[in-house]
N, C-alpha and C positions, 0 to 999 in steps of 0.2 A: 573671228571677224572675216567676212568675205571681202577680199580686196580685188577680185577679178570680176570684170563685167564685159560680156561680149559686146564688141563695138558694132555699130550700125551706121548707115549713111549719115545720120545726124552728127556723128562724131568726126566727120572728115576734116574739118578745119583744125580742131585741137590735135588730132592725130598727125596731120601733115606738119604742124609746127614742131611737134616732138620728133618726128622722123627727120625733118630737116636739121634739127639740133644734133641728133645722134649722127647723121651722115656727115655733118660739118666736123664734129668731134673726131670721127674716124677718117676724115679726109676723102670721102667718097665723091664729092663734087656734084651731088644731086641738086636739081632745081625744083621749084614748086610744081611745074607741069609734070615732070618725071614722077615725083612722089605722089601727086594726086592721081596720075594715070595708073600707078601701081596699086594704090589703095582702093580706088573706086570699085573694081570688080569684086574684090574680097568683101568689102563692106556691103555690096549689093547682093551677096549670097553665093558667089562662085564656090563650088564645093571643094576646091583644091586647097583651101586654107581658111584660117580665121585669125582675127585679131582681138585680143582682150586688153581692156584698159586696166591699169594697175592703180589702185587707190579709189577715192571717191569718184563716182561717175561724172559729176558736174565739174570736178577739178582734178582730173587724173594726174598722177605724178610720173607715169610711165606707161609702157605698153609691152606686149609680147605678141609676136606674129609667128604662126605655125603653118607649115605646109604639110599636106598629107600625101602619102604614097603607099605602095604595097611592097612588102618584103617577103620573098620566099624564105630567106634565112631565118627571119623572126616569125614566120608563119602567119602573116596577115598585115593588117593596116599598121603603118608606122607614121611617125610625125617628126618633122625637122623644125627645131626652133630656129627660124630664120633670123629673127632679131629680138633681143630683149633690151629694154632701155628704161632707166630710172633717172629722173632729173638729178644733176650733180648736187644740188642743194639738199637733197633728202637721201642720198646714198648712204650705205653703211648703217641702215636702220632695220634691216631684215625684210624689207618689202620685196626685193627681187627674189630672195630665197622663198619667201612665203608664196609669191606668185608661181614660182616653178613647182612648189609642192602642190598647191591647189590645182594647177594645170595637170600635173602628172596623175593625181587622183581622178580628176574628171575625165581625162583621156583614157585611162585604164578602164574606168566604168563604162566608157563608150566603145570599148573593144580594141583600143590601140595597144599593140604589143610592145613597141619600143619607141623611145624618143631620142633623137640625135641632135647634135649641134656641132658647129665648127668654132674653133677658138684659135686666135693668133698664137703660134708656137712661142713667141717671145713675151707674151703677156702672162707673167706668172700670177699676178693678182686675179685675173679672170679665171685662169686655170684652177686656182685654189677655190674660188667661189663655186665653180662648177663641180669640183670634187666634193666640196661640203654638201652639195645638192645631189649627190649620188651619181654623177656622170663619171665615166671612166674613159681614159685613153684606150684605144684599141691597138694593141701591139701589132706592128706590121702593116697598119693601114694608114693611108693619107688621103684626104679629100683631093680630088683632081677635078678641074673644070674645063669645059670646052664651051666658049661663048659662041652662040649661034646668031 
């Protein structure tokens, strides 16, 4: 069963609602204008990323957003899972793992060499989920950020 659907501009409102729910859950403090401003260029076809709806297109239960870059270390195009979200009411049913599997297959077929993500060091449940989905912690590495 195909559970991923590439989002387009017609999906803005349903995506914005889910992103706001996820950001509230994580304590990010995002508002509607911020979320719509971040989603719109990607939905309009900006080549630096893509968003897929998880579940039925008309009534998605989540989303996964990926940004694209280039890696000398991995020898080409790489992808960063910026966010993955499944509504709390339907979590633990395998939809997130299925979405990551389908995404990895599709990205590999499109020439992506590696897929990365960040996870809260104190969130053991999320780390277990990502390990089950073949992500590994990189010894000696930590994500660092400089806001611009």
